[in-house]
N, C-alpha and C positions, 0 to 999 in steps of 0.2 A: 637900162643898165647898157655900155657899150660895149657892144662883143665884138672882136677882130677875128674874122677867120684867117687860117695860113693858109699853104698850099698842102696840107697836110690834112682829111679829113675829118680825123677826130681832135685834133689840135686847135684850140683857139685861144685867146686874150679876153679876159675879162676885166674891163675898169670897177676896182674893188674887191676883186677875188684874187686871192694869193698874190697880191701886189703888183697885180699886173703880170704875174710871171705865166709861160705859157702852161693850160692845162689839157686835160683829158675832157673833151665836153660833155656837160651835164655832170661833172663831178668837181672836189677840188684836190683831186691828183694830179700833182705839179709832173713835168718832165723832167724838171729837176730832181724829184725824188725818185724815179724808175733810174734815171741817170745813174745816182749814187748807187743804187741798188743792185745795177749791171755791173758797175765799178767795182763794188763792192764783191762780187763772183755769183749773185744769183742770177736764174735763169727766168725766160720768160713765162714758164710754166711754174716756177717757185712763186713768181708776183703775184699770179694769178691765182694761186692758192690763200695766198696771206692776203690780195683785194679780190674776194670772188665775183665782186659787183663789175669789174672788170672784163672785157673782153680778150682773147689772144690777138684779133684786129688793132684792136685800140693800145694794148702795150706794146704791139712793133710800130705801129704806124707812130706813136709817141718816141719810139727809140731812135727812129728814121729821122723825125723830127732833131733829134739830139745830134746825129752824125750831121744832118745837114747846117746844124748850126752850133758847131761843138764848142767854138769859143765862147758864146754869149751863154751856154750852159752851164761851161765848166766855170764860167766869173762868178754867176749865179750861185752855183753849189761854194765856191771860195769866199762871198759876201754873205753868204748863211751858216758858217761854221760856227760854232758856238764863241770862240774868242774873237771872231769878227763882230759879231752881234754885241756881245760883253763890250766891245770899245766902242761901237757907235753909240751905246745908250748910256755908257759908264755905270755897268752894271758889274756886280761880285757874285762868284759861285760861292754858294755855303756847302761842301757835302754832306751828307748823314753820316752820322758817325758810323754807319755800318757801311757805308763806301757805296750800297747799291742805288744810290740814286742822289738827286739834291735838288736845292733853290736857288733859283737867281734874285738877288735883290739890289735896290738903287742905291743910290751912296747916302742917301738918306735914311734907308731902312737900314745898311748896314750899320750908321751909327749907334742905332738902336739896340744892336745884338747885345748878346752876353760877350766875355772877354775869352770865351771857351769858342765861342762860334767864330768871332772874330780872326781868333790864331788860326781856325782849319779853312778861313776864306781864300779864294783865287781871284786874280786881277785878270784881265783879259792877257797882262804879259807872263803871269806866274802859272798860267793855267797848264797843269800837265798834258804833253803832248796827246797824250792816250782818250783826254776827254775830249780834244779839238777835231773832233771829226765832222 
């Protein structure tokens, strides 16, 4: 497997892992994930509590990579939002009746759904803003 080291000692890219996005070495944790958490208000200490297998040095190095490559990572964040993925793969989002979660289905699977589920479904362009994070 092709591994590409970066100028940041804890950040690398591996072909076939997380779509080639920059990751923390030895994990499948992307720089994109940590950048999203930081942008959402999490602190590095909160991140290592959520991901105890990471060290503070790894988190800070990944964040340093983010700030050095901000345009690239911000674009990855946009490209991986739910609506963008739905558009790219022609998916529909079917929320659970409780509203607590839902599922994605292909256009072919959508055709087999009940009328009630079809009525609750969202496409990429009708997805409520709160879901497209």
